[in-house]
N, C-alpha and C positions, 0 to 999 in steps of 0.2 A: 667865199668865205667859210671858216672852218666854224665847227659848230661850237666852238670857245666864243668865237668873235661874234657870231649871229647870238648868242645868250647876253654877252656884255653890249652889242648895240642894244637890243631889245630891251634889255635891264637901265639902259641909260636914257634910251629914248622916252619912255614910259614915266621917267620921273624927270624928265626935264620942264621945265616953265612955259618953253613955248609952245607946249601942247595944251596949255591953260590950266589942265586939272593934272596935279599930279597924282596919275594914277595908282603908283607903287603905292603912297602915303593912305590911300583909300583900298587896299587890299587887292589890288590887281597882281596877278603875276604873268609871266611869258614861260611857258614849256615847251620844250623840243620833244618831240614825239614822233614815231614811227606808224603811222597809219596804215593798217593792213587788211581793213574790212572796207565794203562797200557801205555806204557810198564814199566816206570820209578819205579813202585813199585817192581819191582824185583831187581832193583840196590841197592849195597851199600852205593854207592858215584857216582856222575856225576861231571864232571869239564866242565865248560860253560866257554869257551875261551874267546868268544867275551865279556860276561857279567863280566869277571875276577873274577869268583865266582865258588868255590866249594862247592857242596852240599852234605851232608851226610844223608842217610836215617834212621832217627830213629825208623822206624817201623822194621827195619831189625837190626839195630846196638844194641838194646836194649836188643836181644836174643844171640848176639856172643861175643867170650871173649875178653878181652881188646887187648890181641895182634894182633886179627884178624881185631879189629878196628884201631889200629895203622898202620896195613901194609895197612888197605883202604885208611887210609889219606896218607900215602907216595906214594900211589899208584898214587892217584888225583893229587898230588904235583906233581909226576913226568910229569903225562901231563900238567899239568902248565908249567913247566920248558921247557919242548920240545917246546912250544909255543911260548918263547921266542925267539926273533932273535937276 
């Protein structure tokens, strides 16, 4: 997947009703970043609950399969959903 495709999938996914809560309407966003410092440089993605941000590490994602990218996005969205009371 290209960076644009990853961003579009991520934005669409957090807006879909099948995740029960529209995270985008609650102020959440997805950012594509390049982590270059430890320890974050080894993560595929990170969920920052207080910032309402999911960050995806393009340094790693550009080398894994599309299915692994989608699984990473879903995994981080699960963290975001778990934080909602």
